[in-house]
Structure formats: structure tokens, C-alpha cells
N, C-alpha and C positions, 0 to 999 in steps of 0.2 A: 504494500500500500504506500502510495506517495504521501508526503506530508500535507496535512490539511492547513487551511489558512489559520485556524485556531492554534495548531501546533507551531506554526511559524511565528505567530504573534507571541506565544509563550516563550519561544526561544529568544526572540528579540528583547522581550521584557527581562529575561534572565541575564542576557548578555549586557544589557544596559545597567544592571545592578552591580556588575563586576567592576573592580578597579582594573587598571592596566595590567598589573601582575596576574590578577585572577583571570583576565582575558587570555593572556599568554599561556597560563597553565591549562585553561580549558582547551585551547587550540592544541597544545602539546599532548594532553591526555587523549584527545580525539584524533590525533595524527593529522592535523590540518596545518599546512605551512602558511603562516601569515607574515613571513619575513619581508615579502615584497610590499606589504601594506604601507602606504604613505601617511595614513591617519587612522585613528581609532574607528571612524565610520567605515573606512575601507576594510579594516580587519573584521569588523562585525559582518559586513556584507560577504566577505570571503568565507567566513564560518557558516553563515546562513546558506550560501550556495553549495558548500561542501555537504552540509546536512541534507539538503534537498536532493543532491546528486546521490548520496549514499542511500537514502530512502528509495529512490527510483531504481537503483541497482539491486537492492534487496527485493523489491517488488518484482523486478524482471527475473530474478533468480528463482523465485518460488514457482512451483508448477501451477499452471492455470487451473481454476476450479469451475465446475459446472453447477448450475442450480439443481442438483439432484440430491434430495435429502437422504441421509443415511437410512438404511432399511429398518423397518419395524420387525415384528415377530408375529407370524400368523398364529402360532400355537398359544402364546400368552396374550395375544391381542394388543401388544405394545404397538403404538402408532409409529409410522415412519416419520421421524423427525431428526434433526441434528445437523451435523456438518455437511457441507457440500463436498462432492467427490472430485478428485483430480481426474484428468483424462487417463492417467495410468491406471487408476482404480477402475474406471469405467471399462478400459481396455481389458483389464484382468477379468472382470465379470463376463465380458464378451468372449474371451478365450475359453473360460470355463464352460460357458454355454455352448460354444462351438464343439468343444471336446465331448461334452455330455450328449449333445444332440446326435453326434455320430455313433455314440456307444450306449444308447438307452437300453438297459437290460429289459428283457421280456417281462420279468416280474414287475418292474417299475411301470411298464406300459399298462399292465392289467390292474395293479393295485393303486397306481398314482403316486407312489412314494418310493424313493431310493435313497439309502443312507449309507455313508461310509462307516464301516465297523468302528466302534469306539476305540478299540486298541490300535487301529491303524491311523486314526486322526492326527496323532502327533507327528506322524511321518509325512503327512500331506504337505504340499507346497504352501508356504505362506505368501499369499497374494497381496497382502497389505490392505485388504478391503475391510472397512469397519464392520463390526458385528451387525447382523441384520439379514433380512430377506429381500431379495432383489428379483425383479422380473424384467427381462429385456422386452421392450415394446414389440408387440406382435407375436409373442411366444406364450405358450400355455403353461410353461413350467416356472416355478418360483425357486430360485437358488438361495440356499441358506449358508451364511458364512459365520464362523465363530473363531475368534482369535486370528483373523485374517485368512483362515483356511476354509475351503469349500467342504461342507460336511453333509449336505442333504439337498435333494431336489424333490419338490412335491408339485403335483399337477394342480393348477388353479381350478377351483370349482365355482359354480354360480354363487354359492354362499360365502366364498372367500371375501372378506372385507378388503376393499381397495386401499384403505389406509393402513393395512397390516404389512405392506411391503412397499418398496420404492420402485418406481418405474425407471428403467435405465434406457437412455436413448440408444438407438442403433447407430453404430459407427463402424468404419472399416477396421476390422481387427486383423492384424498381421499374425498369422498362425505359424 
């Protein structure tokens, strides 16, 4: 996230309160070179610009997030709320769906539920997906993740509450 006007104003007010030695110490602590400053006003401007630039670089370094709520839980009725998902997390859900859709066991097709054995879950790949239930748009199966790992798939039924899982947009998944 870049700095807001309110944050910039707070920084300006803080810098204005510092004496010259305090300003130099602040710049040194934050690794900002103000040696070329010809006046205090120029030094404060250099610090402000460096702070804004750092905030923009940090925002650019973070993975982009999509407005997909973390999944709920169909069994407990927990609603799908929470953090937005990164493109990598959405991609991981897509990859799991692609794998599962090619390998749906016959028993799962008839019963509507497929679950990884509890003793094998710890060996499953950690996809970094927040705990919850996710449904890829246009798909009949809801994928459950716990501890970042895919643990279960269950077929959505007419009585499955729409707020008990999160809909994940379809995107190109590189398999």
C-alpha cells in the first residue's frame, strides 16, 4: 500500500518537531542520504520522498490480491469471510481442481465425497491456501483445505449454502 495523505501529513508533523540533530538521526536510522540537502526544508522533502518511494516499492513487492474471501466451512456452517486471496493461492486451488477432476474416484462420483486419509494428510503438499472450502466457478465440487493442504472434495448439492464456501474465479492454470 502506498502512503496515504494522512500518513504523509503525520510524517511531516513528526519531522517538523525534530531538531536538526534529530532530523539527521532519523534520516540515518532510515538509511536516507540527506547530505546533499541545502536547507532543512530540502532535507525534510528528501525524507518524505524516500518514505513514499519505499512504501511504493513495498506495495509492488507484495503479491496482488483478488477480492475472493477466504473459504467458509460447509460442515460447520462457518460463512466464507476473511482475507483476500493472492493469484498464487487462486492458482493453487485451480491446480488442485485440475488434478482432482482428472482423477475423480468412482466412489466419490457415487457418494459425492472424497477425502484424503487422515494419516496421509500431513504428507500432502502445502499449497499455502487459507483454511476453508472453495468452489471454482462453474464446477460442482467444493474443495476443502486445512493447514494449506487439500484434504477433501464434496459435491455441491441444492441444499448447500452458498455462503459456506468461497467462489474462486476461473483463471488459466499452468499445470
